[in-house]
Structure formats: C-alpha cells, structure tokens
C-alpha positions as CSV (number, residue, x, y, z in Angstrom):
1,M,210.8,126.4,67.3
2,P,209.7,130.2,66.4
3,T,206.0,130.2,65.5
4,L,204.9,132.4,62.2
5,L,201.3,133.8,61.4
6,F,201.1,134.6,57.8
7,L,198.1,136.9,56.5
8,T,197.9,136.6,52.7
9,P,195.6,138.2,50.2
10,Q,195.0,134.8,48.2
11,L,196.1,131.3,48.8
12,P,200.0,130.9,48.5
13,H,199.6,127.5,46.8
14,P,199.4,126.7,43.8
15,P,201.2,129.7,43.2
16,R,200.0,131.2,39.8
17,Q,201.0,134.9,40.3
18,G,203.7,137.1,41.6
19,T,202.4,137.6,45.1
20,A,201.4,134.1,45.5
21,I,204.7,133.0,44.4
22,R,206.6,135.1,46.8
23,N,204.2,134.0,49.8
24,W,204.6,130.3,48.8
25,G,208.6,130.6,48.5
26,L,208.8,132.1,52.0
27,I,206.2,129.6,53.7
28,K,207.8,126.7,51.9
29,H,211.3,127.4,53.1
30,L,210.5,128.6,56.5
31,A,208.4,125.9,57.3
32,E,211.6,123.6,57.7
33,R,212.7,125.3,60.9
34,H,209.6,127.3,61.8
35,T,205.9,126.4,62.7
36,I,203.6,128.2,60.4
37,T,199.6,129.5,60.7
38,L,198.2,130.6,57.6
39,L,195.2,133.0,57.4
40,S,194.3,133.6,53.7
41,F,191.5,135.1,51.5
42,V,190.2,132.5,49.1
43,E,188.4,133.1,45.8
44,A,185.3,131.4,44.9
45,G,186.1,127.9,43.7
46,Q,189.5,127.7,45.5
47,S,190.4,125.1,48.3
48,A,193.1,125.0,51.1
49,D,193.2,121.1,50.4
50,S,196.9,121.3,48.6
51,T,198.9,118.8,49.9
52,E,202.2,120.8,49.9
53,L,200.3,123.8,51.7
54,R,199.0,121.5,54.3
55,A,202.3,120.0,55.0
56,A,204.2,123.4,55.1
57,C,201.4,124.6,57.8
58,R,200.4,123.5,61.3
59,K,196.9,125.5,60.7
60,I,195.4,126.9,57.7
61,V,192.2,129.4,58.2
62,T,190.7,131.0,55.0
63,V,188.0,133.6,54.6
64,A,186.0,134.4,51.2
65,A,187.3,137.3,49.5
66,P,185.0,140.3,49.8
67,R,183.3,141.5,47.1
68,R,182.9,145.3,46.9
69,S,180.0,147.2,45.3
70,R,180.3,149.9,42.8
71,A,179.0,152.6,45.6
72,D,182.0,151.3,47.9
73,R,184.4,152.1,45.3
74,L,182.8,155.2,44.1
75,R,182.9,156.6,48.1
76,T,186.6,155.8,48.0
77,L,187.0,158.6,45.5
78,F,186.2,161.3,48.3
79,S,187.8,159.1,51.2
80,P,191.1,160.4,52.8
81,E,192.1,156.5,52.7
82,P,193.4,154.9,49.6
83,D,191.2,152.7,47.7
84,L,193.7,149.8,48.4
85,A,193.0,150.3,52.2
86,R,189.3,149.0,51.7
87,R,190.0,146.4,48.9
88,L,190.3,143.5,51.1
89,W,188.5,144.8,54.4
90,S,186.3,141.8,55.7
91,P,184.6,141.6,59.0
92,D,184.9,137.8,58.7
93,F,188.5,138.0,58.3
94,S,188.6,140.1,61.4
95,R,186.8,137.7,63.5
96,A,189.0,134.8,62.2
97,L,192.3,137.0,63.2
98,T,190.9,137.8,66.6
99,A,190.1,134.0,67.4
100,L,193.6,133.1,66.2
101,L,195.2,135.7,68.3
102,R,193.1,135.0,71.4
103,E,193.8,131.2,71.1
104,S,197.6,131.2,69.9
105,Q,200.6,132.8,70.6
106,F,202.9,133.7,67.9
107,D,206.5,135.0,67.4
108,F,206.1,136.8,64.2
109,I,203.2,138.2,62.2
110,H,203.8,138.5,58.7
111,I,201.6,141.0,56.9
112,E,201.9,140.1,53.2
113,G,201.4,143.1,51.2
114,L,199.6,146.7,51.6
115,E,196.4,145.2,50.9
116,M,196.6,143.4,54.5
117,A,197.8,146.1,56.4
118,P,194.5,147.5,57.4
119,Y,194.3,144.8,59.7
120,L,197.6,146.2,61.9
121,P,195.6,148.1,64.4
122,L,193.5,145.1,65.4
123,I,196.6,143.3,65.8
124,R,198.2,145.6,67.9
125,D,194.9,146.1,70.1
126,L,194.5,142.3,70.7
127,T,198.1,141.6,71.3
128,A,198.3,144.3,73.8
129,A,195.0,143.6,75.8
130,S,196.3,139.8,75.8
131,D,198.9,140.4,78.5
132,N,196.4,140.1,81.3
133,V,198.9,139.1,84.0
134,T,201.0,142.1,83.4
135,L,198.1,144.3,83.5
136,S,196.7,143.0,86.9
137,E,199.9,143.1,88.4
138,A,200.3,146.7,87.2
139,K,197.2,147.4,89.2
140,R,198.8,146.3,92.3
141,L,201.9,148.1,92.0
142,T,202.4,151.1,94.1
143,L,204.2,154.3,93.3
144,S,207.5,153.5,95.3
145,K,210.7,153.6,93.5
146,R,210.9,149.9,93.8
147,D,207.5,149.2,92.4
148,S,208.1,151.7,89.7
149,S,211.3,149.8,88.5
150,Q,209.3,146.6,88.7
151,R,206.5,147.8,86.5
152,K,209.3,149.0,84.0
153,K,210.5,145.6,84.3
154,R,207.1,144.2,83.6
155,A,206.2,146.6,80.7
156,A,209.6,145.4,79.2
157,Q,208.7,141.9,79.6
158,S,205.3,142.7,77.9
159,D,206.9,144.3,74.9
160,R,209.1,141.0,74.5
161,N,206.2,138.5,74.8
162,Q,204.0,140.4,72.0
163,P,204.1,139.1,68.6
164,K,206.7,141.3,66.3
165,I,205.3,142.2,63.2
166,I,206.8,141.9,59.9
167,Y,205.6,144.2,56.8
168,D,206.5,142.6,53.6
169,A,206.3,145.5,51.0
170,H,205.6,143.5,47.8
171,N,205.5,146.8,46.1
172,A,206.0,150.6,46.9
173,E,202.6,151.1,45.8
174,H,202.7,154.7,45.7
175,I,205.4,154.4,42.8
176,I,203.1,152.2,40.9
177,Q,200.3,154.8,40.8
178,H,202.7,157.5,40.0
179,R,203.9,155.5,36.9
180,A,200.2,154.8,36.1
181,F,199.5,158.5,36.2
182,T,202.6,159.4,33.9
183,T,201.6,156.9,31.4
184,D,197.7,157.3,31.1
185,L,198.3,160.9,31.1
186,R,199.9,160.6,27.6
187,Q,196.4,159.4,26.1
188,P,193.3,161.4,26.6
189,R,191.1,158.4,26.7
190,R,192.8,157.0,29.7
191,W,192.6,160.3,31.5
192,P,189.9,158.9,34.1
193,A,192.4,156.5,35.1
194,A,195.2,159.2,35.3
195,L,192.7,161.1,37.7
196,Y,192.2,158.0,40.1
197,S,196.1,157.6,40.3
198,W,196.5,161.3,40.9
199,L,194.1,160.9,43.7
200,Q,195.5,157.8,45.3
201,I,199.4,158.7,45.3
202,P,199.2,161.4,48.4
203,R,196.9,158.9,50.1
204,L,199.3,155.9,49.6
205,E,202.1,157.7,50.8
206,K,200.7,158.7,53.9
207,F,199.0,155.1,54.4
208,E,202.5,153.4,53.4
209,A,204.4,156.0,55.9
210,S,202.1,155.1,59.0
211,I,202.5,151.3,58.3
212,C,206.2,151.4,58.1
213,Q,206.4,153.5,61.1
214,S,204.0,151.0,63.1
215,V,205.7,147.6,62.6
216,D,209.0,146.1,64.0
217,A,210.4,145.5,60.6
218,V,209.8,146.5,57.0
219,L,210.9,144.1,54.1
220,C,211.4,145.4,50.6
221,V,211.8,143.3,47.3
222,S,214.4,145.5,45.8
223,E,216.8,148.5,46.7
224,E,214.6,150.5,44.4
225,D,211.6,150.1,46.5
226,S,213.4,150.6,49.8
227,A,214.6,153.9,48.4
228,A,211.1,155.0,47.6
229,L,209.8,153.7,50.7
230,K,212.6,155.6,52.8
231,K,211.5,159.1,51.0
232,I,208.3,159.1,52.7
233,T,209.7,157.5,55.8
234,P,213.0,159.1,56.3
235,E,213.6,157.1,59.7
236,L,213.0,153.7,57.9
237,K,215.7,151.0,57.9
238,A,214.0,148.2,55.6
239,V,215.7,145.2,54.6
240,V,215.8,143.7,50.9
241,I,214.5,140.3,50.9
242,P,214.4,139.9,47.1
243,N,211.9,137.5,45.2
244,G,213.1,134.0,44.9
245,I,212.4,131.2,42.7
246,D,212.7,127.4,43.1
247,L,215.0,126.2,40.2
248,E,214.1,122.7,40.8
249,E,210.6,123.2,40.1
250,Y,211.6,124.5,36.4
251,K,213.3,121.7,34.9
252,I,214.1,122.6,31.5
253,P,212.3,120.2,29.0
254,R,214.3,118.6,26.3
255,T,213.4,116.0,23.6
256,K,214.7,112.8,23.6
257,D,217.4,113.2,21.0
258,Q,218.9,116.0,23.2
259,G,219.7,113.9,25.9
260,P,219.4,114.4,29.6
261,T,218.0,117.6,31.1
262,T,220.9,120.0,32.5
263,N,220.3,123.2,34.0
264,N,222.4,125.3,31.8
265,Q,220.9,124.4,28.6
266,P,217.9,126.1,27.1
267,P,214.9,124.0,26.3
268,A,213.8,123.0,22.9
269,V,211.5,125.4,21.5
270,S,208.8,123.5,19.7
271,R,206.2,125.9,19.3
272,Q,205.1,127.0,15.5
273,P,204.9,129.2,14.5
274,P,207.3,131.2,16.9
275,A,205.6,132.4,20.0
276,L,206.4,135.8,21.9
277,V,204.9,135.2,25.5
278,F,203.7,137.5,28.3
279,T,202.6,136.0,31.4
280,G,200.6,137.7,34.7
281,K,197.3,138.5,36.3
282,M,195.6,140.4,33.3
283,D,193.4,142.3,35.5
284,Y,196.2,143.9,37.2
285,R,196.6,147.4,35.5
286,P,200.0,147.4,34.8
287,N,200.0,143.9,33.1
288,L,197.0,144.8,30.9
289,D,198.8,148.1,29.9
290,A,201.7,146.1,28.7
291,A,199.9,143.6,26.8
292,L,197.6,146.1,25.0
293,W,200.8,148.4,24.4
294,F,202.7,145.3,22.9
295,A,199.7,144.1,20.8
296,T,198.9,147.7,19.3
297,E,202.4,149.3,18.9
298,I,205.1,146.4,18.9
299,L,203.8,143.5,17.6
300,P,202.7,145.1,14.2
301,R,206.5,146.1,13.8
302,I,207.6,142.7,14.3
303,R,205.1,140.8,12.0
304,S,205.7,143.4,9.4
305,V,209.1,141.7,9.2
306,Q,207.8,138.0,10.1
307,P,204.2,137.7,9.8
308,E,204.2,134.1,11.2
309,V,205.1,135.4,14.7
310,Q,202.3,135.0,17.6
311,F,201.8,137.2,20.8
312,V,200.6,134.7,23.2
313,V,198.9,136.7,26.6
314,V,198.6,133.8,29.5
315,G,196.9,134.8,32.7
316,Q,193.6,135.1,34.5
317,K,190.9,137.4,34.0
318,P,191.6,139.2,30.9
319,P,189.1,142.1,30.4
320,E,187.3,142.8,27.4
321,S,189.7,145.4,26.1
322,L,192.3,142.3,25.9
323,R,189.9,139.7,25.0
324,Q,188.5,141.2,21.9
325,L,192.0,141.2,20.2
326,N,192.0,137.5,20.5
327,G,192.7,135.6,17.1
328,Q,193.4,138.9,15.4
329,N,196.8,139.9,13.7
330,G,198.6,137.1,15.6
331,V,197.3,137.7,19.2
332,I,196.2,134.7,21.3
333,V,194.7,135.5,24.7
334,T,194.7,132.0,26.7
335,G,192.8,133.4,30.1
336,A,193.6,131.3,33.1
337,V,195.7,128.4,32.7
338,E,196.5,125.4,35.3
339,D,200.4,126.2,34.7
340,T,202.1,129.0,32.9
341,R,205.4,127.1,32.7
342,P,204.7,125.3,29.5
343,F,204.0,128.3,27.6
344,I,206.9,130.2,28.9
345,A,209.2,126.9,27.9
346,E,207.8,127.0,24.6
347,S,208.4,130.6,23.7
348,A,210.8,131.6,21.0
349,V,211.1,135.2,23.2
350,Y,209.9,136.1,26.5
351,V,208.5,139.6,26.5
352,A,208.0,142.2,29.5
353,P,206.8,145.5,27.9
354,L,205.9,146.8,31.3
355,R,205.5,150.7,31.4
356,M,204.3,150.8,35.0
357,G,204.6,148.7,38.2
358,G,207.0,148.3,40.8
359,G,209.0,145.4,42.9
360,T,210.5,142.8,41.1
361,R,208.7,140.5,38.3
362,F,208.5,136.9,39.0
363,K,207.7,136.6,35.4
364,L,211.3,137.5,34.8
365,L,212.7,135.1,36.9
366,E,210.4,132.5,35.5
367,A,211.6,132.8,32.1
368,M,215.3,133.0,33.5
369,A,214.7,129.7,35.3
370,L,213.6,128.3,32.0
371,A,216.4,129.7,30.1
372,R,214.4,131.8,27.7
373,P,215.9,134.8,26.1
374,I,214.0,138.0,27.3
375,V,213.2,141.3,26.0
376,S,211.9,144.0,28.6
377,T,211.6,147.3,29.4
378,T,213.8,149.1,31.8
379,V,210.7,149.5,34.1
380,G,210.0,145.6,33.9
381,A,213.5,144.5,34.8
382,E,213.8,147.2,37.6
383,G,215.3,145.6,40.8
384,F,217.4,143.2,39.0
385,A,221.2,143.7,38.6
386,V,221.0,142.6,35.1
387,R,222.9,143.9,32.0
388,S,221.4,144.6,28.4
389,G,223.0,142.3,26.1
390,Q,224.0,139.8,28.7
391,E,221.2,138.4,30.6
392,L,218.4,140.1,28.4
393,L,217.7,142.8,26.3
394,L,216.2,146.2,27.2
395,A,214.2,148.4,25.2
396,D,211.8,151.3,26.1
397,S,210.3,152.4,22.5
398,P,208.1,150.4,20.3
399,E,210.7,150.9,17.5
400,N,213.7,149.6,19.8
401,F,211.4,146.7,21.4
402,A,210.8,145.3,18.2
403,K,214.1,145.6,16.8
404,A,215.2,143.7,19.9
405,V,213.0,140.8,19.5
406,L,213.5,140.5,15.8
407,E,217.3,140.3,16.7
408,L,216.6,137.3,19.0
409,L,214.5,135.6,16.5
410,N,216.7,136.1,13.7
411,D,220.0,134.7,15.7
412,S,219.3,131.6,17.6
413,A,222.9,131.2,19.1
414,R,222.8,134.7,20.5
415,A,219.1,134.1,22.0
416,A,220.3,130.6,23.5
417,A,223.2,132.5,25.1
418,I,221.2,135.2,26.7
419,G,219.1,132.4,28.0
420,Q,221.8,130.5,29.5
421,A,223.1,133.7,31.0
422,G,219.7,134.4,32.6
423,H,219.4,131.1,34.1
424,A,222.9,131.2,35.8
425,F,222.0,134.9,36.9
426,A,218.9,133.5,38.9
427,Q,220.7,130.5,40.3
428,A,223.6,132.6,41.6
429,H,221.2,135.4,43.2
430,Y,217.6,134.3,43.5
431,D,217.4,130.6,44.6
432,W,215.2,130.6,47.9
433,S,218.3,128.6,49.8
434,V,220.1,132.1,49.3
435,I,217.4,134.4,50.4
436,I,216.0,132.6,53.5
437,P,219.0,133.1,55.8
438,R,218.7,136.9,55.4
439,L,215.1,136.9,56.4
440,E,215.8,134.7,59.4
441,A,218.6,137.3,60.2
442,V,215.7,139.8,60.4
443,Y,213.9,137.6,63.0
444,E,217.1,137.5,65.1
445,K,217.5,141.2,65.0
446,V,214.3,142.2,65.8
447,L,214.0,139.8,69.0
448,R,217.7,141.1,70.0
449,D,216.6,144.9,69.7
450,S,213.6,144.1,71.5
C-alpha cells in the first residue's frame, strides 16, 4: 500500500474553509487505498483529536502555527522573496519534518499550497542524504567501465527510492496578487495595498516557477490556473485535479410536509426575511473585498426594491472594516460558526461577488451541493464550466449583480430550477469519487517515469 505524507497549513478536519475542504477530501478518499501521515500546523485552541481524521491517518503530527511580528512583515517589503514564503516558516515544523523523514519512508510527499513550499529544500536535502547504502557503496566503486555502469544503476535506484514530491497548487498565487493590484488601484485609499501587490507579483512568479521546476508533479485545480503557471514555467506539464465535494455530506434539509430528502430538489428556505448569504474566511483579502463591495455597492440597490432583504456574511476572523457594518442596513456579520451549511441551506440566493482571487471556489460547490440558486461574478465562477442562466447567474457590475439577485428573489420557480441544475452539475463533475482516480493515475505515471 503506497505511503503518503501530507504537509498542510491547517488541520484538514473539521473542514471549515476552502484549503481544508480540499485537503480533507484528498486525505479522506486516498486513505481507502493508501497509508497517510499528516504533518500540519494548528491554530490556538485547535486539536487533532477528530475521530474522522484519526481514522484516515496512520500518524498525525501537529505544530503550532507561527506568529509573525510586524517587523518581520515589514522586512518582507525589501526581501527578494515573496511575503508568502515566510508566512508559515517555523523551526519547530522543520524539526518535526526532519524527524518524520528520518524515521519513515514515504512514496509521495504532498506539499499542499505555496505556503508549504519553503520546506521543499529541506525535503530534498534529507531524502538525498538518507540513501546511506548508495553513498557508501559509491565511495568503494572504481573508475572502471564496469564500476561506472554499476554507479549509474545505483544512482538510478537511489532516485527511485526517494519519495516523489507532489506540489498541489491550490491557487496560482501571482494571479491573485495581480487581480488585487488592479482592483485596489481604482481606489486611492487602497493604494498601499495595491503597492504591496505590485511588489509581490514578480517575486511570486519567480518563486512559483522555481517550485514547479523542483517537484515531480504539479497539480492545479483548474485549467485557468494551469495555463497561468505554464506562462511562467513553459516546460510545465501540470495535471488538473479539481476541487471536489462529498455530496453525501450535504443532505438537503426538508420539512416534514415535503416528504423524504432527495438529491434533485432544493431545500425549503425558511429564513425570513430573505437572506443573501456569502461564506468564507473573512481575513482573506479576496473574501473581504467581496463582502465590502457587496454591502456597500450592491445591497443598497437590492434593498431599494426589497427593503427587508438581509446580507449574511458567514466566516471566521472578520476585520473591523467588516464588523462595523454588522446590524446596519441589513448586514449581518456572524464571525466564526461551527458549520456553514445551515446558513447556505437557508439562503434565498447565495452570492459570490468576488473581484479577485484564483483557483476554484469551494463556496460555489457547497451552494450547488445544497441546490441553492447562485449569483456570481465571472471571477468568482472561474474554473467551472458553468453557463450563466443555467447553473447560476453571472454579473460583474453592481447594477447587473443587483438585477440578477432580484430576478431570482422574484421568481421562485426559476431560482429552484437553477439550484437543481447546479446540484446536478456538481454531482456529475465534482464528486470525489470521480476525481481521486485521476490523482492515483498521476502517482502511477510519476513512478513509471522515474
């Protein structure tokens, strides 16, 4: 049974944000046919005692997430490395990784996201130095033709014995910063943030390219991300392993008088007044920008027609700029919640007003899994082969976004049909049972080519 080591920036379970949802989906389903060790950062108050996580992993090692000082963050402004390369650098994590690589052998090591990529040189050094038999025998070999041939065979065997490194690019990070730059440049008060992104873009391009060139396989969540990475790494042959979802974990809630649950019917929307829901980690810049833009530019247009409508922002770590809107003009900011699914299930319309970011958004998959009608920007729906008017509605200006939301609020039959179409789309293309075999094919190819 192949052995895998996963390096993750936060605990995959419980899966409360996009990165964790992807990592948990991979780990949970790979565990059926692979032996998995997990090395992960944890936030204060978190624990790895999840029954589900323990059942999926042979061994779990956790390290407290590092806390960066303001001085360290300021130093990155003048560093040739991107800020992201230092965000999760930790001597404790390095020691834990060293111990794991010295005590165990792995067939594959998964680097989950660019934040974990700074540990790649350490992995390479440790796995190369671990082949003591090959090194000691090489010292004894002479320069004869026969021994030269033996040396080549030994070197080839050594390479095959070393773990293969998989870089899972959850995002093309330089694209995120480029979009942030162009968005923030339009607002003078956001120019400091635009300057930060402008500085980060070339550093990220160089860093991402170096990582892609140094691993055995690169995974991307969408064709768009694959194309973006190929532009900075022309020789790259990335494999698209899209984000997936366990539809069984999104059973559609229904009231008693509606009969049994089925997978092709929308849930009863019992929340009153009608709620427009947006979910995500709110200290993540694209999510914060989306929530503020919707609250200030789109929601007033909707409430001028339907003044009872609420905008419910669900997600951990909302900054002050968002918290101060709570309770004003129909905005509700929940902060961290145990489970976002009940909020999504009760939404009259799920909104994804993203103007920056990359990859594909789990939030859309979750809304589709719960058969909710969606209005999204083009950027928000990027990476999904959806059609506006079929699985969701697309709109990119405040006026058009508000018009699309009102259209669904005023036509329950159309909203239900779009919700059902979205659910069918997720079921056909994004269930993990469809995706995991593609990743296992990557393992087979890497081993075959080594």
